[in-house]
N, C-alpha and C positions, 0 to 999 in steps of 0.2 A: 713726210711723217715717218717717225721711226717705227719699225716693226721688229718684233722679237724674232730673232732667227732660231729656228728649231733645227736640231741636227737631223741629218738624213738617216734613213733606216739603217744604212750601212755603218753609220757612226755611233749608233745607239749602243749604250752599255747594257749588258744582260744583268739585271739586278736580282734575278731569281736565285734561290738557293741551289747550290751544286747538287747534282744527283749523287745518291750513295753509290759507292763502287759495287762491283759485282764480283761473283766468284769468291776466290780465296781472300781477296781484299775486304769483301763485304763480311765474311765470317770473322776476320780479325777485328774489323771496326766494331761489329756488334758485340764481340767478347769484351773489348776494352770498355765500351759504353756500359755494359751490364756490370762489370767489375767496379767501375767508378761509382755506379749507382749503389752497389752493395757495400763498398768500402770508401766513402768520401774522404777527401783528404783531411778534413778536420773532424771526422766522425769516428772512425774506428782505426786502430792500428793493430798489427800483430808482431809478435816479438818472441825470440827464443834467447832467454837469459840464463844466468848461472843458477837461478832458483827453479828452473823448469826445463824439461826435456821435450816439450811439445809446443806447438804453435798456440799462442794465446792472444786474445784481444779484449779490449775493454773500451767503453765510451771515453772520449777524450775530454777531461775537465781542465779548466784553466789552471787550477792549482791542485797539487797532490793532496792537500788537506781536504779539498772538496770531494775527492774520490773517497777518501777515508770516511768523511762524514756521511756520504750517501749510503755506503754499505753498512756502517755502524748503526745508523738510524733505522735501517731496515730490520736489524736484529734486536733493537732496544726493547721492542714490545714483547719478544719471547723471554720466558723465564730462563735463568742460567742453567739450572740442573738438567732439564731434558736435553739441552744442546751440548752439554759437556759430559761425555762418557767415553769409555775406552775405544769404542769403534770410531767415533768422530775425532777423538784426539789423534788416533793412529793414522787416520787418513792424512792428517797434516804432518804429524811428527815422525811418521815412519821412515821418511826419506832422510832424517837427520839421526837415525839411531846409531850409526857407526862413524859419524862425523867427528873428527878430532879438532879441526880448526875451522872456525866460521869465517866467512868472507867479510872484509871491512867495507866493501862498497857493494852496490847492487843488492842491498838487503831486502828481503821480502817481509812485509808487515804482517804479523800474525793476527792483528786486530781485525783484518779483513776476512779471516777465516773462522775465528772462534769468538764468542761473545765475552770478551775480556776487558774491553775498553769503552763500554757504553757511556760512561760518565766522564771520559777523558776530554780535555780541552786543549792540551798543549802537544806539539810535536816533540820528539825526543830531544832534539837539540835546543829546545826552549827550557829544558829542565836541567837544574844544576846537579853536578856530581858533588855531594857534599863530603867534606872531610870528617873523619872521625878522631876522637881522642886517642892518641897513641897509647900503647901498652905502658904500664908503670916502668919508669926508668928511661923511657925514650922520649924524644922531643920532636915536634912537628911545627915548622914555620906556618904551614897551611892552617893547622888547627888553631895556633895562637891567634892568627889574624881573624879567623872565623869566630872563635870564641869572644874576642874583643868586640866584634861587630854585633854579635847576639846581645852582649851585655849592654852596648850602647843603645840598641834598639829596644831594650827591655823585653826581649823574646826569651821565655824560659824554655829550657831543654832538660827533659828527663832522660838521662843516659842509662842505657841497660835497664830499661823498665821491664818489669815482669809481665809477660803476656802468655797466652796460649796460641797454638796455631788457629784454633777456632776464633779467637779474638782478632788475629791478624786478617783473617779472610773475610771479616765484616767490613774491612776497608776497600775502597775502590781505587781504580787506576786514575791518576791525573793525566797520563799520557794517552795519545792516540796512536802511538807507534810502539811496537814490540818486535825485536829481532827474532824472527821465527826460528832460526837456527840456533841462537843462544838459548832461548826459552826451552825449546824442545831438547837440546842437549842437557840442560840442567834437569829437566823433567825425567829423562831416561836415567841419568846418574842417581837422582833421588829414588827412582823406582828400584834400582839395584840395592838400595839400603833396606827395603821392606819386603820385596817379593821373596817368599820362602823363608822369611825371618820374622823376628818380632816387629810389631807395628811401630814400637818406640825404639829407635836406634840409640845405643848407648853413647855417651860423650867420647868414650875411647874409640869406639868404631868410627864415629864421625871424624875424629881427629886423624885416625889411621888411614881413612879413605880406602879401606880394603875392598876387593871385588868391584873396583871402579864406583865406589859409592861416594856420593857428595851430598851432605846434608845442608841444603840451601837455606834452611830455616834457622840456622845457628848464628848468622851474622849478616851484616850489610843491608839492614832494613831500617829506613827512616820514614816516619809517619808525620802527617799534619793533622793534629788533633781536632782543630776547629772545624774543618770540613770533612774530616774522616776520609782522608785520601792518602795514597802512597806518595811520598816525596822522592825517595831514592831507594833503589833495589826493586824496581818494577819487574825485572826479568826473574829474579828469585821469587817474588810474590806470585807472578803468573805461573811459574813452574809448580809451586806448591798448590795453586788452584787446580791445576790439571791433575796432579797426583791425588788430591783429595777427591776428585771425581772419577778416578780410575777404579772401577768396581772390581777388576781383576786383582789389582795390587792390594787394595784395601776394601775388602768386601764390607757392605753396610753391616753395622752391628758393632761387636766388641772391638774388632780391629780398627775400624774407622774411628770409633769413639776414642780409643787409646791414642791414635795418632793426633786426632784433633785436640785432645786434652793435654798433650805434652808441653812443658813450659819452654819458653823462648825468651830472648831479650831483644828489645827494640829501642831505637832512638825516637823519642816522642817529643816533637816540637809543638808548643802551645801557640800555634799560629795557623794561618791559612796557607795554601800552596802559593798563592799570589804574593803574600807578605814575604815568604822565604825567597821566591824568585826575584823579587824587587831587591831584597837585601843582598842576595848572592851576586846581583849585577853590579854592586858597588865594591866587591872584594875580588881583586884581580887573581888571587890564587885559587878561586873556585872554578873548577873545570866544566866544560860542556863538550858534547860530542859535535862532530861536524853535521851540517844540515843537508849535505849531499850524500849521506851514507845510504839511504833507502832508494829503492827503484823509483823512477819517475812514474807519473800516472799513465804515460803512454805504454810503459813496459810492465806495469803491475799485472799480476795474475788474475784473470777473469774466472767466473764460475765454470764448473765442469760443463754445464749446459752450453755456455758460450763457446768453449773450446771445442766441443764435439760439433757445434753448429758450423764451424769454419769449412770442413771438407764438404758438408752438405750444400752450403752456399756456393762454393766453387763449382761443384757438380752441376747444380741447377743453372749457374751462369753458363756453363759449357753447353748444356742442352738448349738453353734459350737462344744462345748464339747460332746454333745449328738450325733453328726454326726459320 
């Protein structure tokens, strides 16, 4: 009769968990375990990038658009006016006041800081950069092809339509991404046009760009009439939004009313944003930006509270490891 042979005690394997090390090894082991718990590999990341000088971290989402959507939706319930004022604008734009050249990569998204993109649906690279009719006497192959495509699709375009700044600011952003450096730089230059001067900058002063003044409201703005959104010129539009909420540059009352009421010209497409996007996709000469210009979700700037929490978590981890 066969019998199962059992190993002798001396041959038996010890299947119990190994004991934790003691002394310095125990301290290091605990420290590593606590840090892993505080910063799991797929949960939080910290990063020091070109748009920040301090340690940052933010929850890791699978897509960058997800992190945008999460933050933007948090702000959607708040009204725009209380969130946009000189103090809040300066918190974000102060670091770009003396910038002369903005980075082409690692761009920080201003939509995560200020309520400018609550109605946006598209990333910047999904939006076309539309050609404009050249000045009289000049020609443009890009415009010729684009105009032919508009005519073929029966999309009407009102060129240089008379608007006011107040009219323009009733339109919403179609994008979910705005280059913080670019918008803030335009805002600061627009501020130079009105601070200590008339609220309405003359066309001669705008053309001369004296005192580092740039009138972003005079050109480069294309709108989608059917869904009341900005098509092209988002960064100019956003800079004008910021300036209109800067109570130091344009104090509420006569100065602000004068600024908001000044006439401007826009390109008004009688179409939706999606209709123009689809049409632009069929015209090879219509440009788009690169989709990797903005910071990835892992590197994006978190809230001030999150950034301040990092040293606290590390300190807590250290003392827990000592216990």
